[in-house]
N, C-alpha and C positions, 0 to 999 in steps of 0.2 A: 553526577549523572552524565558526565562527559565520557565518551568512549574514545580511547586513543586510536588514531587512524594511521594508516599507511597510504601514501599518495599513489595508489594504484587502483584502478576501477575497471570493471569488465564492460565491454561494449556489447550492445545487442544488435543483431542484424535482422533483416526482414523475415517474416513468417513463411513457412512452407506448409502447404495444405497436406502434404503427404505424411505429416506428423500427427494429424488429429487423433487417430484411433489409438495411439499408444501413450498419450500424455495426460490422462486423468489420474489423479491420486486422491483416494478417499481413505481416511484413517478413523478408526473407532476402536473401542475396547469392548468386544462382544461379551466378555465375562462380567462386565460391570452391570449392576442392577439399576434399572431406569428410575426406581423410586428414590435412590440415594445419589443419583448422578449430579443433581443440582447442588449438593453439598461438597462436591469434589471439583475444585477449580480447574479450569482448562484455559489454555492460551495458545493462539496461533499467530505467527507473524509472516510477513513476506517482504522481500527486498527488490521486487520487480520481476517481470516475465519477459522473455525474448529468446532469440537464438543465441545461446551462450556457449555451446560446446566448442566452437571454433576458436574461442579466445580463452578457454578455461585451462590454464596451465596448473600444474600441481601447486605452485606457490600462490596463485590467485585463489584457487579453491580453498586452500588451508586458511588463508587470510580472511576470505569472505565468511567461511563457516565459523571462524573464531568470533567475528563481529555479530553474526546471527546468534551465537550462543550467549554473548554478552547481553544482547537485547532480550533474549528469552529469560536469562537470569534476572535482569532488571524488572521485567514485567511480572514474571511469576513470583519473584520475591515479594511483591506487593500482595499478590493473592494468598501466598502462604502465610503472610502476617495478618490475614483477615481483611485486607483492603478491598476497595471496590473495583469493579470491572473498568470503570472510567479511569481510575488512578492507574490501573495496570496497563491499559492500552496507551495512555499518555506517556508513561514511563518507558515502555518498550519502543515507542516511536521516537522519543527523544534520543534514545541510544542509537537508533538507526540513522536519524538525522545528523548525529555527530560523527558518523563514519563517512569517509570519502568514497567508499565502495558503492554507495547507493544514490540514486537520483532523487535526493531530497536533502535539504539543509546543506551541510558541508560539501556533499558530492553532487550538487544540482548541476544540470546541464545548462548550456548557454542558449540565449535567443539569437536570432539572426544579427541583432545589433550588439552582441557581445555582453549582454546583461544576464543576471540570474534573477528570474521572477518565480517566486515560491507560492505554492497553494497548499492548503491543508483543511481537514474537517474532522469533526469528532461527534459522536452521537451516543447518548445514554438511552439504552433500550427500555429501561424501567420507567422512564418518564417521557420518552421521545423528545427530549430537549436536544438541540443540536447547535453547533457553531461552526462557522467556516470563514476562511480568509483566502483572498486570491491576489496575485500580483504584487506581493510585498518583496522588498529588495534588501532590507537591513535587519530582519528579524532572525536571530540565530536559530530558534526552534519554533517554526510556524505552528506546530500542533498545540503548543502552549497558548499561543495567541488565539487559535480557534477555540480552545477550551474557555479562554477568558470571554470571548464573544458569547459562548453558550451560557456561562454562569454569571457574567457581570454586565451584560448589556441586554436590551430588549429585542435585539435583532438575531438573525441566523447567519447572515453573510455580510462581511465587510470587505472592501477591495482597496488596493493600492495605498495612496497617501492617507486616505481616511482610516484604513485599517491600522496603519502605523501610528497615526495620531492617537487613536484609541489605545493602542498598545503602550504608548509612552505614559499614559495615565494609569497604567496597571503595574503594581509592584510585582517583580519577578519575571518580567518580559525583558530578555537581554537583546540589546541592539549591537550590531557589529558593522564595520566598514564593508562595503561590497566586495572588497578584495578577499575577505575571509572565505568566500565561496569559490574562489578561483582554484581549480586544480588543472595541472598540465594535461591530464588525460581527457577531461571534458573539453578543454580548449582545442585540443587536437581533433576531437570528434566534430566540433563545430567547423573547423577549417576543412576537414574532409567532406562534411555534408554540403558545405557551400560549393566546393569544387565539383562534387558529383551532381549537384543541382544545376550547375552551369552547363553541364554536358548533356542534360536531358531536355526533351521537348517540354514547353510550358504545360501541356496537358498532362504530363506525367509527374509534375511536381506536386508536392503536398504530403506525401507519405513520410512519416518519421522513420529513421533508420536506427535509432537508439531508444529503447524503452527503459523504463525504470519505475519509480514510485515505491514507497514503503507503506506498510500498514500493519495493524494489529487488531485482533478480535479476542474477546475474553468473556468467560463465564465465571463469576465469583462464587464464594461459599454461600451467599444468600440467594443464589439463582438469578442474579442480575447479569444482563448482557450489555456489551458496549463494543463500538468499533471506531477506529481512527485511521486516517490515511493522510500522507504527506508526499509532495512531489515538487520537482523542478520543472515539470512539463516535458515538452518535446524539444530535442535538439533542433536548433535553427527555426524555432517558431517565430511568427510575426504578429504584429498588430494587436498585441495584448491578448493573444489566444489563451483560453482557459479550457482545460480538459475536464474529465469526470471527477478527479480526486476531491475537489472541494464542493461538489454538487451532491447534496443529500438525496439519496435514492438512486444515484448513478454509480459513484465510486465508493460511497459509504452509506450504510444503513444499519439500524439496530432497532428491534422492538422486543417484546416480551418472549418471543419464540425463536429469534434468529438474529445473527449479527454477521455482516459481510463487509470486507474491504477488497477493492478491486485494483488490478494493474493491467495496463494494456493500451490499445489505441483508443484514446478517450472519446473521440467523436462517436464511435460506435457504441461505447458503453453508455454515453448520454442518450443516444437515440433509443436504446433498448431498456433504459432505466434498470440496468443490470442488478444492482444491489437490492433494490426494492422488489424487482421481479422474482428474484430467488426467494426472498422472505414471503412474498405473497403466495408463491406456489406452496410453501410450507404451511402457511396459515389457512388459505382459502382452498387450495387444491389438495391439502392433506398429503402432500408428497413428502417422502423422506428427504432430509437435507441433501444427501449425496445425489439423489436423482434430480432434485431441483437445480442444484449448482451445475451438475454435469450437462443437463439439457440446455441451460442458458449459455454456458461457455463452449460446449462442443457442437451445438446446433445453431442457436439463435445468432450468436456473434459471427461465426464463420459464414453463415448464410447472408449476412449483411456485408461481408467483406473485411471484417476486423479480426483481431486476435488478442490474446491476453489470458488472464486467469483471475481467480479469486481465492481468498481464504474465507471460510465460513464456519460458524459454530451454532448449534441449536441449544435449546433449553435443557436437553438431556445430556449435553456434553459431547455430542457427536461432532466430529471435525471433517470438513470436506476441503480439498485443495486441488480442484481441477484446473488445468491450463492446456491450451492448444498450441503451444510453442515448444521449442526444443528444451526449454528449462524454465524454472521459476525459483529464485532464491526463496527459501521457505524454512520455517522451523515451527515446532509445536510441542507442547507438553500435554499429554493425554490425561484421561481421567484417573489413571493409575500413577500419575506423577512422572512418567517416563519422558525424557527429553529426546527430541529427534531434530536433525537438520538435514537438508537435502537441497540439491541444485538441479540435477538433470532428471529427465522423466523416469529413468530406470532406477532411481534412488528412492528408497522408502524409509 
């Protein structure tokens, strides 16, 4: 399940509102029949949204896309073998956590104090069971601990030392030394963030300059949906800050009609309950998935002052991938089994 990594990661820069109108991506297979769509597995993944173009060298692009393809293969292999959507999203996210390119697991960013604090969540849409963890520092694959919370505890969210104590009682949860998460690229991003923060007025502080997060959503051959998200949070975060990724309904949500995983400025995704809002628009508003996801990401979040993106799948196998930044690391396998990976807004 481990994905070999190269010690190079892309940094994300602040959002530009001038990019809003050109950065939504929605993918579907119009020739697929709705009545058989639920028997055709679908998977989508993301590795974070942000302004990527300025740092995207050909070497970085090739390396990131290779790791996205590995994660797609890991998750979709589960679906092809008849496995569940929950198994598929967990497998895909583990592959992303094991890569240093993404802000989760091995590639997690640093807090202001030079620590790596990891958050994750997972949700089974067929049962609405969910599990989440926040602020762990020694769990190699946080998504697996989140799944253990969902399946092997009476709770939904555990944090910090308590979450790790629970994890030590569960077979299959690997613990590592904190140094495992150290990458030179993320350390350099922290030093740069601290230097820039020191040059700004106190009232201007607070906005993250590096975004990340990984996630996966899946529809399995039995028509079941699931979603999972994992992150290292914000570069230079303080005071045990927790974003949207481990919060069910904000960064992750799945029910019988819709599954969503989010990436972006977490405070705004929490305030807008982004993942649940998209699924509620599909269920109660009878909106098409593409319309629901686009409205929330291209209108609701920017209106609040935030930015980011989501990946989403509905029960018919439609895939939506809207984002309002320069790029979003993403990949998907559509209802016809075709694999796609993309980074920038003009890539489909």
